[in-house]
PDB file with one MODEL, atoms N, CA, C and O in Angstrom:
MODEL        1
ATOM      1  N   MET A   1       0.907  -1.135  -0.043  1.00  0.00           N
ATOM      2  CA  MET A   1       0.058   0.057  -0.036  1.00  0.00           C
ATOM      3  C   MET A   1       1.065   1.271  -0.082  1.00  0.00           C
ATOM      4  O   MET A   1       2.091   1.404   0.584  1.00  0.00           O
ATOM      5  N   GLY A   2       0.530   2.129  -1.027  1.00  0.00           N
ATOM      6  CA  GLY A   2       1.430   3.275  -1.047  1.00  0.00           C
ATOM      7  C   GLY A   2       1.399   4.423   0.106  1.00  0.00           C
ATOM      8  O   GLY A   2       0.338   4.720   0.655  1.00  0.00           O
ATOM      9  N   LEU A   3       2.319   4.889   0.353  1.00  0.00           N
ATOM     10  CA  LEU A   3       2.289   5.978   1.465  1.00  0.00           C
ATOM     11  C   LEU A   3       2.899   7.274   1.109  1.00  0.00           C
ATOM     12  O   LEU A   3       3.957   7.136   0.496  1.00  0.00           O
ATOM     13  N   PRO A   4       2.551   8.440   1.307  1.00  0.00           N
ATOM     14  CA  PRO A   4       3.270   9.622   0.774  1.00  0.00           C
ATOM     15  C   PRO A   4       4.438   9.751   1.390  1.00  0.00           C
ATOM     16  O   PRO A   4       4.621   9.418   2.561  1.00  0.00           O
ATOM     17  N   MET A   5       5.420  10.309   0.537  1.00  0.00           N
ATOM     18  CA  MET A   5       6.788  10.357   1.028  1.00  0.00           C
ATOM     19  C   MET A   5       7.127  11.544   2.007  1.00  0.00           C
ATOM     20  O   MET A   5       7.965  11.471   2.906  1.00  0.00           O
ATOM     21  N   ASN A   6       6.365  12.638   1.712  1.00  0.00           N
ATOM     22  CA  ASN A   6       6.356  13.919   2.386  1.00  0.00           C
ATOM     23  C   ASN A   6       4.994  14.374   2.704  1.00  0.00           C
ATOM     24  O   ASN A   6       4.077  14.143   1.915  1.00  0.00           O
ATOM     25  N   ARG A   7       4.776  15.083   3.940  1.00  0.00           N
ATOM     26  CA  ARG A   7       3.808  15.754   4.169  1.00  0.00           C
ATOM     27  C   ARG A   7       3.360  16.791   3.230  1.00  0.00           C
ATOM     28  O   ARG A   7       4.156  17.588   2.733  1.00  0.00           O
ATOM     29  N   HIS A   8       1.997  16.796   2.957  1.00  0.00           N
ATOM     30  CA  HIS A   8       1.419  17.998   2.015  1.00  0.00           C
ATOM     31  C   HIS A   8       1.246  19.117   3.095  1.00  0.00           C
ATOM     32  O   HIS A   8       0.933  18.821   4.249  1.00  0.00           O
ATOM     33  N   SER A   9       1.442  20.323   2.726  1.00  0.00           N
ATOM     34  CA  SER A   9       1.217  21.495   3.628  1.00  0.00           C
ATOM     35  C   SER A   9      -0.289  21.872   3.655  1.00  0.00           C
ATOM     36  O   SER A   9      -1.083  21.372   2.858  1.00  0.00           O
ATOM     37  N   LYS A  10      -0.617  22.693   4.519  1.00  0.00           N
ATOM     38  CA  LYS A  10      -2.096  23.188   4.629  1.00  0.00           C
ATOM     39  C   LYS A  10      -2.533  23.692   3.463  1.00  0.00           C
ATOM     40  O   LYS A  10      -3.608  23.345   2.973  1.00  0.00           O
ATOM     41  N   HIS A  11      -1.758  24.531   2.932  1.00  0.00           N
ATOM     42  CA  HIS A  11      -1.950  25.661   1.708  1.00  0.00           C
ATOM     43  C   HIS A  11      -2.370  24.574   0.497  1.00  0.00           C
ATOM     44  O   HIS A  11      -3.451  24.666  -0.084  1.00  0.00           O
ATOM     45  N   ARG A  12      -1.430  23.586   0.206  1.00  0.00           N
ATOM     46  CA  ARG A  12      -1.624  22.622  -0.792  1.00  0.00           C
ATOM     47  C   ARG A  12      -3.071  21.754  -0.594  1.00  0.00           C
ATOM     48  O   ARG A  12      -3.887  21.562  -1.495  1.00  0.00           O
ATOM     49  N   THR A  13      -3.151  21.423   0.377  1.00  0.00           N
ATOM     50  CA  THR A  13      -4.397  20.527   0.679  1.00  0.00           C
ATOM     51  C   THR A  13      -5.565  21.561   0.579  1.00  0.00           C
ATOM     52  O   THR A  13      -6.559  21.139  -0.011  1.00  0.00           O
ATOM     53  N   ARG A  14      -5.620  22.866   1.063  1.00  0.00           N
ATOM     54  CA  ARG A  14      -6.842  23.581   0.987  1.00  0.00           C
ATOM     55  C   ARG A  14      -7.120  24.076  -0.420  1.00  0.00           C
ATOM     56  O   ARG A  14      -8.261  24.278  -0.835  1.00  0.00           O
ATOM     57  N   THR A  15      -5.796  24.298  -1.275  1.00  0.00           N
ATOM     58  CA  THR A  15      -5.998  24.736  -2.526  1.00  0.00           C
ATOM     59  C   THR A  15      -6.754  23.640  -3.339  1.00  0.00           C
ATOM     60  O   THR A  15      -7.477  23.989  -4.273  1.00  0.00           O
ATOM     61  N   ARG A  16      -6.639  22.593  -3.080  1.00  0.00           N
ATOM     62  CA  ARG A  16      -7.071  21.113  -3.800  1.00  0.00           C
ATOM     63  C   ARG A  16      -8.550  21.162  -3.550  1.00  0.00           C
ATOM     64  O   ARG A  16      -9.304  21.036  -4.515  1.00  0.00           O
ATOM     65  N   ARG A  17      -9.007  21.324  -2.408  1.00  0.00           N
ATOM     66  CA  ARG A  17     -10.335  21.361  -1.795  1.00  0.00           C
ATOM     67  C   ARG A  17     -11.143  22.499  -2.091  1.00  0.00           C
ATOM     68  O   ARG A  17     -12.336  22.449  -1.791  1.00  0.00           O
ATOM     69  N   ALA A  18     -10.549  23.787  -2.778  1.00  0.00           N
ATOM     70  CA  ALA A  18     -11.174  24.772  -3.121  1.00  0.00           C
ATOM     71  C   ALA A  18     -12.476  24.488  -4.040  1.00  0.00           C
ATOM     72  O   ALA A  18     -13.446  25.245  -3.990  1.00  0.00           O
ATOM     73  N   HIS A  19     -12.443  23.453  -4.807  1.00  0.00           N
ATOM     74  CA  HIS A  19     -13.292  23.121  -5.787  1.00  0.00           C
ATOM     75  C   HIS A  19     -14.491  22.184  -5.360  1.00  0.00           C
ATOM     76  O   HIS A  19     -15.341  21.724  -6.124  1.00  0.00           O
ATOM     77  N   HIS A  20     -14.395  21.979  -3.934  1.00  0.00           N
ATOM     78  CA  HIS A  20     -15.344  20.921  -3.348  1.00  0.00           C
ATOM     79  C   HIS A  20     -16.500  21.657  -2.796  1.00  0.00           C
ATOM     80  O   HIS A  20     -17.330  21.000  -2.168  1.00  0.00           O
ATOM     81  N   ALA A  21     -16.676  22.964  -2.946  1.00  0.00           N
ATOM     82  CA  ALA A  21     -17.780  23.753  -2.669  1.00  0.00           C
ATOM     83  C   ALA A  21     -19.093  23.220  -3.342  1.00  0.00           C
ATOM     84  O   ALA A  21     -19.130  22.761  -4.484  1.00  0.00           O
ATOM     85  N   LEU A  22     -20.318  23.353  -2.377  1.00  0.00           N
ATOM     86  CA  LEU A  22     -21.509  22.689  -3.134  1.00  0.00           C
ATOM     87  C   LEU A  22     -22.106  23.851  -3.743  1.00  0.00           C
ATOM     88  O   LEU A  22     -21.890  24.905  -3.145  1.00  0.00           O
ATOM     89  N   THR A  23     -22.830  23.916  -4.828  1.00  0.00           N
ATOM     90  CA  THR A  23     -23.729  24.952  -5.398  1.00  0.00           C
ATOM     91  C   THR A  23     -25.204  24.599  -5.121  1.00  0.00           C
ATOM     92  O   THR A  23     -25.651  23.482  -4.863  1.00  0.00           O
ATOM     93  N   VAL A  24     -25.953  25.897  -5.236  1.00  0.00           N
ATOM     94  CA  VAL A  24     -27.175  25.607  -5.025  1.00  0.00           C
ATOM     95  C   VAL A  24     -27.968  25.303  -6.361  1.00  0.00           C
ATOM     96  O   VAL A  24     -27.680  25.827  -7.438  1.00  0.00           O
ATOM     97  N   VAL A  25     -28.997  24.401  -6.174  1.00  0.00           N
ATOM     98  CA  VAL A  25     -29.663  23.970  -7.266  1.00  0.00           C
ATOM     99  C   VAL A  25     -30.451  24.951  -7.969  1.00  0.00           C
ATOM    100  O   VAL A  25     -31.276  25.643  -7.372  1.00  0.00           O
ATOM    101  N   GLN A  26     -30.244  25.043  -9.186  1.00  0.00           N
ATOM    102  CA  GLN A  26     -31.038  26.026 -10.006  1.00  0.00           C
ATOM    103  C   GLN A  26     -32.325  25.668 -10.422  1.00  0.00           C
ATOM    104  O   GLN A  26     -32.380  24.654 -11.117  1.00  0.00           O
ATOM    105  N   VAL A  27     -33.473  26.300 -10.147  1.00  0.00           N
ATOM    106  CA  VAL A  27     -34.721  25.893 -10.529  1.00  0.00           C
ATOM    107  C   VAL A  27     -35.329  26.842 -11.287  1.00  0.00           C
ATOM    108  O   VAL A  27     -34.903  27.972 -11.045  1.00  0.00           O
ATOM    109  N   THR A  28     -36.345  26.772 -12.287  1.00  0.00           N
ATOM    110  CA  THR A  28     -37.007  27.566 -13.120  1.00  0.00           C
ATOM    111  C   THR A  28     -38.517  27.373 -12.662  1.00  0.00           C
ATOM    112  O   THR A  28     -38.805  26.358 -12.027  1.00  0.00           O
ATOM    113  N   THR A  29     -39.431  28.262 -12.947  1.00  0.00           N
ATOM    114  CA  THR A  29     -40.885  28.215 -12.851  1.00  0.00           C
ATOM    115  C   THR A  29     -41.371  27.531 -14.196  1.00  0.00           C
ATOM    116  O   THR A  29     -40.859  27.679 -15.306  1.00  0.00           O
ATOM    117  N   CYS A  30     -42.488  26.735 -13.859  1.00  0.00           N
ATOM    118  CA  CYS A  30     -43.527  26.325 -15.041  1.00  0.00           C
ATOM    119  C   CYS A  30     -44.277  27.542 -15.493  1.00  0.00           C
ATOM    120  O   CYS A  30     -44.763  28.384 -14.738  1.00  0.00           O
ATOM    121  N   THR A  31     -44.318  27.547 -16.755  1.00  0.00           N
ATOM    122  CA  THR A  31     -45.084  28.614 -17.478  1.00  0.00           C
ATOM    123  C   THR A  31     -46.576  28.504 -17.394  1.00  0.00           C
ATOM    124  O   THR A  31     -47.357  29.450 -17.500  1.00  0.00           O
ATOM    125  N   LYS A  32     -46.882  27.273 -17.196  1.00  0.00           N
ATOM    126  CA  LYS A  32     -48.516  26.904 -17.047  1.00  0.00           C
ATOM    127  C   LYS A  32     -48.855  27.011 -15.591  1.00  0.00           C
ATOM    128  O   LYS A  32     -49.786  27.747 -15.266  1.00  0.00           O
ATOM    129  N   CYS A  33     -48.200  26.361 -14.707  1.00  0.00           N
ATOM    130  CA  CYS A  33     -48.870  26.334 -13.276  1.00  0.00           C
ATOM    131  C   CYS A  33     -48.003  27.002 -12.315  1.00  0.00           C
ATOM    132  O   CYS A  33     -48.329  26.945 -11.130  1.00  0.00           O
ATOM    133  N   LYS A  34     -46.854  27.683 -12.681  1.00  0.00           N
ATOM    134  CA  LYS A  34     -45.821  28.543 -11.801  1.00  0.00           C
ATOM    135  C   LYS A  34     -45.317  27.694 -10.600  1.00  0.00           C
ATOM    136  O   LYS A  34     -45.060  28.192  -9.504  1.00  0.00           O
ATOM    137  N   THR A  35     -45.187  26.286 -10.912  1.00  0.00           N
ATOM    138  CA  THR A  35     -44.565  25.664  -9.925  1.00  0.00           C
ATOM    139  C   THR A  35     -42.908  25.605  -9.988  1.00  0.00           C
ATOM    140  O   THR A  35     -42.545  26.097 -11.056  1.00  0.00           O
ATOM    141  N   GLU A  36     -41.999  25.243  -9.334  1.00  0.00           N
ATOM    142  CA  GLU A  36     -40.530  25.325  -9.349  1.00  0.00           C
ATOM    143  C   GLU A  36     -40.296  23.926  -9.938  1.00  0.00           C
ATOM    144  O   GLU A  36     -40.660  22.881  -9.401  1.00  0.00           O
ATOM    145  N   VAL A  37     -39.583  24.041 -11.215  1.00  0.00           N
ATOM    146  CA  VAL A  37     -39.152  22.800 -11.849  1.00  0.00           C
ATOM    147  C   VAL A  37     -37.584  22.985 -12.239  1.00  0.00           C
ATOM    148  O   VAL A  37     -37.082  24.016 -12.688  1.00  0.00           O
ATOM    149  N   LEU A  38     -37.000  21.897 -11.998  1.00  0.00           N
ATOM    150  CA  LEU A  38     -35.587  21.720 -12.649  1.00  0.00           C
ATOM    151  C   LEU A  38     -35.678  22.084 -14.188  1.00  0.00           C
ATOM    152  O   LEU A  38     -36.614  21.734 -14.906  1.00  0.00           O
ATOM    153  N   PRO A  39     -34.595  22.826 -14.602  1.00  0.00           N
ATOM    154  CA  PRO A  39     -34.357  23.043 -15.972  1.00  0.00           C
ATOM    155  C   PRO A  39     -34.434  21.924 -16.808  1.00  0.00           C
ATOM    156  O   PRO A  39     -34.268  20.876 -16.184  1.00  0.00           O
ATOM    157  N   HIS A  40     -34.621  21.795 -17.953  1.00  0.00           N
ATOM    158  CA  HIS A  40     -34.963  21.048 -19.073  1.00  0.00           C
ATOM    159  C   HIS A  40     -35.575  19.501 -18.581  1.00  0.00           C
ATOM    160  O   HIS A  40     -35.185  18.388 -18.934  1.00  0.00           O
ATOM    161  N   ARG A  41     -36.627  19.856 -17.680  1.00  0.00           N
ATOM    162  CA  ARG A  41     -37.467  18.467 -17.400  1.00  0.00           C
ATOM    163  C   ARG A  41     -38.982  18.753 -17.461  1.00  0.00           C
ATOM    164  O   ARG A  41     -39.412  19.889 -17.660  1.00  0.00           O
ATOM    165  N   VAL A  42     -39.577  17.944 -17.325  1.00  0.00           N
ATOM    166  CA  VAL A  42     -41.074  17.847 -17.440  1.00  0.00           C
ATOM    167  C   VAL A  42     -41.720  18.300 -16.385  1.00  0.00           C
ATOM    168  O   VAL A  42     -41.268  17.725 -15.395  1.00  0.00           O
ATOM    169  N   CYS A  43     -42.802  19.266 -16.017  1.00  0.00           N
ATOM    170  CA  CYS A  43     -43.325  19.608 -14.807  1.00  0.00           C
ATOM    171  C   CYS A  43     -44.312  18.315 -14.409  1.00  0.00           C
ATOM    172  O   CYS A  43     -45.191  17.814 -15.111  1.00  0.00           O
ATOM    173  N   LYS A  44     -43.904  17.947 -13.107  1.00  0.00           N
ATOM    174  CA  LYS A  44     -44.541  16.819 -12.706  1.00  0.00           C
ATOM    175  C   LYS A  44     -45.944  17.268 -12.273  1.00  0.00           C
ATOM    176  O   LYS A  44     -46.741  16.337 -12.158  1.00  0.00           O
ATOM    177  N   VAL A  45     -46.405  18.473 -12.013  1.00  0.00           N
ATOM    178  CA  VAL A  45     -47.714  18.805 -11.756  1.00  0.00           C
ATOM    179  C   VAL A  45     -48.706  18.869 -12.902  1.00  0.00           C
ATOM    180  O   VAL A  45     -49.872  18.495 -12.776  1.00  0.00           O
ATOM    181  N   CYS A  46     -48.160  19.394 -14.105  1.00  0.00           N
ATOM    182  CA  CYS A  46     -49.085  19.648 -14.979  1.00  0.00           C
ATOM    183  C   CYS A  46     -48.715  18.788 -16.269  1.00  0.00           C
ATOM    184  O   CYS A  46     -49.598  18.437 -17.053  1.00  0.00           O
ATOM    185  N   GLY A  47     -47.245  18.433 -16.475  1.00  0.00           N
ATOM    186  CA  GLY A  47     -47.070  17.662 -17.425  1.00  0.00           C
ATOM    187  C   GLY A  47     -46.732  18.348 -18.715  1.00  0.00           C
ATOM    188  O   GLY A  47     -46.738  17.844 -19.838  1.00  0.00           O
ATOM    189  N   THR A  48     -46.448  19.530 -18.388  1.00  0.00           N
ATOM    190  CA  THR A  48     -45.848  20.387 -19.760  1.00  0.00           C
ATOM    191  C   THR A  48     -44.123  20.738 -19.801  1.00  0.00           C
ATOM    192  O   THR A  48     -43.336  20.984 -18.887  1.00  0.00           O
ATOM    193  N   TYR A  49     -43.983  20.664 -20.927  1.00  0.00           N
ATOM    194  CA  TYR A  49     -42.431  20.893 -21.376  1.00  0.00           C
ATOM    195  C   TYR A  49     -42.337  21.742 -22.476  1.00  0.00           C
ATOM    196  O   TYR A  49     -42.873  21.464 -23.549  1.00  0.00           O
ATOM    197  N   ASN A  50     -41.624  22.867 -22.266  1.00  0.00           N
ATOM    198  CA  ASN A  50     -41.434  23.835 -23.401  1.00  0.00           C
ATOM    199  C   ASN A  50     -42.650  24.402 -24.079  1.00  0.00           C
ATOM    200  O   ASN A  50     -42.733  24.674 -25.276  1.00  0.00           O
ATOM    201  N   GLY A  51     -43.673  24.561 -23.075  1.00  0.00           N
ATOM    202  CA  GLY A  51     -45.105  25.031 -23.530  1.00  0.00           C
ATOM    203  C   GLY A  51     -46.119  24.217 -24.334  1.00  0.00           C
ATOM    204  O   GLY A  51     -47.115  24.689 -24.882  1.00  0.00           O
ATOM    205  N   ARG A  52     -45.708  22.831 -24.337  1.00  0.00           N
ATOM    206  CA  ARG A  52     -46.399  21.689 -24.668  1.00  0.00           C
ATOM    207  C   ARG A  52     -46.809  20.604 -23.878  1.00  0.00           C
ATOM    208  O   ARG A  52     -45.994  20.052 -23.138  1.00  0.00           O
ATOM    209  N   GLN A  53     -47.885  20.261 -23.940  1.00  0.00           N
ATOM    210  CA  GLN A  53     -48.339  19.013 -23.069  1.00  0.00           C
ATOM    211  C   GLN A  53     -47.748  17.820 -23.604  1.00  0.00           C
ATOM    212  O   GLN A  53     -48.037  17.438 -24.738  1.00  0.00           O
ATOM    213  N   VAL A  54     -46.848  17.136 -22.783  1.00  0.00           N
ATOM    214  CA  VAL A  54     -46.121  16.025 -23.310  1.00  0.00           C
ATOM    215  C   VAL A  54     -46.460  14.747 -22.276  1.00  0.00           C
ATOM    216  O   VAL A  54     -46.204  13.596 -22.630  1.00  0.00           O
ATOM    217  N   LEU A  55     -47.034  15.029 -21.019  1.00  0.00           N
ATOM    218  CA  LEU A  55     -47.255  13.876 -20.190  1.00  0.00           C
ATOM    219  C   LEU A  55     -48.635  14.121 -19.743  1.00  0.00           C
ATOM    220  O   LEU A  55     -49.020  15.237 -19.394  1.00  0.00           O
ATOM    221  N   ASN A  56     -49.413  13.021 -19.756  1.00  0.00           N
ATOM    222  CA  ASN A  56     -50.725  12.899 -19.113  1.00  0.00           C
ATOM    223  C   ASN A  56     -50.665  12.653 -17.762  1.00  0.00           C
ATOM    224  O   ASN A  56     -50.345  11.518 -17.408  1.00  0.00           O
ATOM    225  N   VAL A  57     -50.935  13.577 -16.854  1.00  0.00           N
ATOM    226  CA  VAL A  57     -50.513  13.375 -15.464  1.00  0.00           C
ATOM    227  C   VAL A  57     -51.564  12.680 -14.740  1.00  0.00           C
ATOM    228  O   VAL A  57     -51.361  11.863 -13.842  1.00  0.00           O
ATOM    229  N   ASP A  58     -52.867  13.104 -15.246  1.00  0.00           N
ATOM    230  CA  ASP A  58     -54.049  12.301 -14.533  1.00  0.00           C
ATOM    231  C   ASP A  58     -53.779  10.902 -14.697  1.00  0.00           C
ATOM    232  O   ASP A  58     -53.835  10.168 -13.710  1.00  0.00           O
ATOM    233  N   LYS A  59     -53.473  10.417 -15.912  1.00  0.00           N
ATOM    234  CA  LYS A  59     -53.277   8.934 -16.046  1.00  0.00           C
ATOM    235  C   LYS A  59     -52.167   8.499 -15.346  1.00  0.00           C
ATOM    236  O   LYS A  59     -52.366   7.434 -14.761  1.00  0.00           O
ATOM    237  N   ALA A  60     -50.960   9.018 -15.201  1.00  0.00           N
ATOM    238  CA  ALA A  60     -49.908   8.755 -14.601  1.00  0.00           C
ATOM    239  C   ALA A  60     -50.042   8.681 -12.815  1.00  0.00           C
ATOM    240  O   ALA A  60     -49.336   7.959 -12.112  1.00  0.00           O
ATOM    241  N   VAL A  61     -50.979   9.490 -12.380  1.00  0.00           N
ATOM    242  CA  VAL A  61     -51.327   9.560 -11.170  1.00  0.00           C
ATOM    243  C   VAL A  61     -52.257   8.527 -10.464  1.00  0.00           C
ATOM    244  O   VAL A  61     -52.159   8.025  -9.345  1.00  0.00           O
ATOM    245  N   GLY A  62     -53.198   8.356 -11.453  1.00  0.00           N
ATOM    246  CA  GLY A  62     -54.209   7.200 -11.426  1.00  0.00           C
ATOM    247  C   GLY A  62     -53.524   5.949 -11.284  1.00  0.00           C
ATOM    248  O   GLY A  62     -53.998   5.087 -10.544  1.00  0.00           O
ATOM    249  N   LYS A  63     -52.205   5.716 -12.067  1.00  0.00           N
ATOM    250  CA  LYS A  63     -51.593   4.433 -12.035  1.00  0.00           C
ATOM    251  C   LYS A  63     -50.825   4.308 -10.916  1.00  0.00           C
ATOM    252  O   LYS A  63     -50.603   3.167 -10.512  1.00  0.00           O
ATOM    253  N   LYS A  64     -50.302   5.388 -10.238  1.00  0.00           N
ATOM    254  CA  LYS A  64     -49.522   5.246  -9.035  1.00  0.00           C
ATOM    255  C   LYS A  64     -50.493   4.960  -7.867  1.00  0.00           C
ATOM    256  O   LYS A  64     -50.158   4.224  -6.939  1.00  0.00           O
ATOM    257  N   LEU A  65     -51.675   5.544  -7.930  1.00  0.00           N
ATOM    258  CA  LEU A  65     -52.509   5.166  -6.644  1.00  0.00           C
ATOM    259  C   LEU A  65     -53.124   3.913  -6.814  1.00  0.00           C
ATOM    260  O   LEU A  65     -53.578   3.325  -5.833  1.00  0.00           O
ATOM    261  N   LYS A  66     -53.196   3.421  -7.979  1.00  0.00           N
ATOM    262  CA  LYS A  66     -53.827   1.939  -8.143  1.00  0.00           C
ATOM    263  C   LYS A  66     -52.708   1.139  -7.647  1.00  0.00           C
ATOM    264  O   LYS A  66     -53.002   0.279  -6.817  1.00  0.00           O
ATOM    265  N   LYS A  67     -51.274   1.273  -8.049  1.00  0.00           N
ATOM    266  CA  LYS A  67     -50.113   0.458  -7.373  1.00  0.00           C
ATOM    267  C   LYS A  67     -50.006   0.480  -5.798  1.00  0.00           C
ATOM    268  O   LYS A  67     -49.768  -0.502  -5.095  1.00  0.00           O
ATOM    269  N   SER A  68     -50.212   1.717  -5.386  1.00  0.00           N
ATOM    270  CA  SER A  68     -49.804   1.855  -3.907  1.00  0.00           C
ATOM    271  C   SER A  68     -51.008   1.360  -3.053  1.00  0.00           C
ATOM    272  O   SER A  68     -50.843   1.058  -1.871  1.00  0.00           O
ATOM    273  N   ALA A  69     -52.324   1.275  -3.717  1.00  0.00           N
ATOM    274  CA  ALA A  69     -53.217   0.964  -2.822  1.00  0.00           C
ATOM    275  C   ALA A  69     -53.219  -0.502  -2.441  1.00  0.00           C
ATOM    276  O   ALA A  69     -52.916  -1.287  -3.339  1.00  0.00           O
ATOM    277  N   PRO A  70     -53.543  -1.036  -1.136  1.00  0.00           N
ATOM    278  CA  PRO A  70     -53.542  -2.257  -0.690  1.00  0.00           C
ATOM    279  C   PRO A  70     -54.772  -3.012  -1.364  1.00  0.00           C
ATOM    280  O   PRO A  70     -55.884  -2.542  -1.605  1.00  0.00           O
ATOM    281  N   ALA A  71     -54.306  -4.283  -1.606  1.00  0.00           N
ATOM    282  CA  ALA A  71     -55.435  -5.258  -2.137  1.00  0.00           C
ATOM    283  C   ALA A  71     -56.443  -5.423  -1.017  1.00  0.00           C
ATOM    284  O   ALA A  71     -56.052  -5.621   0.133  1.00  0.00           O
ATOM    285  N   LYS A  72     -57.756  -5.345  -1.328  1.00  0.00           N
ATOM    286  CA  LYS A  72     -58.919  -5.455  -0.388  1.00  0.00           C
ATOM    287  C   LYS A  72     -59.247  -7.015  -0.419  1.00  0.00           C
ATOM    288  O   LYS A  72     -59.269  -7.683  -1.453  1.00  0.00           O
ATOM    289  N   LYS A  73     -59.498  -7.500   0.863  1.00  0.00           N
ATOM    290  CA  LYS A  73     -59.738  -8.866   0.769  1.00  0.00           C
ATOM    291  C   LYS A  73     -61.291  -9.086   1.487  1.00  0.00           C
ATOM    292  O   LYS A  73     -61.621  -8.649   2.590  1.00  0.00           O
ATOM    293  N   GLU A  74     -61.972  -9.726   0.737  1.00  0.00           N
ATOM    294  CA  GLU A  74     -63.381  -9.875   1.118  1.00  0.00           C
ATOM    295  C   GLU A  74     -63.281 -11.309   2.031  1.00  0.00           C
ATOM    296  O   GLU A  74     -62.693 -12.348   1.733  1.00  0.00           O
ATOM    297  N   ALA A  75     -64.020 -11.007   3.175  1.00  0.00           N
ATOM    298  CA  ALA A  75     -64.156 -12.200   4.161  1.00  0.00           C
ATOM    299  C   ALA A  75     -65.409 -13.191   3.899  1.00  0.00           C
ATOM    300  O   ALA A  75     -65.592 -14.163   4.632  1.00  0.00           O
TER     301      ALA A  75
ENDMDL
END
C-alpha cells in the first residue's frame, strides 16, 4: 500500500479542496402552473415541457394510486 513520501502543507491541501464547494440547485418556474421545476425537465404537476403538453398527469397519478393501494380482501 502506497504512502506519501512527504507531508503536504495546509495550503496545498486547502487549494485542492477549493473546488469541493456545493452549489445551489437552480430551478425555473413552470409557465403553466408556476411551480418550481428543474431546468430541461417535464413539470410533474401539469405535465408540460417547453409550452407543450407531453405527459398525461391524470393517467400517471391514477396508475401510481392503483399500485400503492393495498389489495382489499373480502371475508
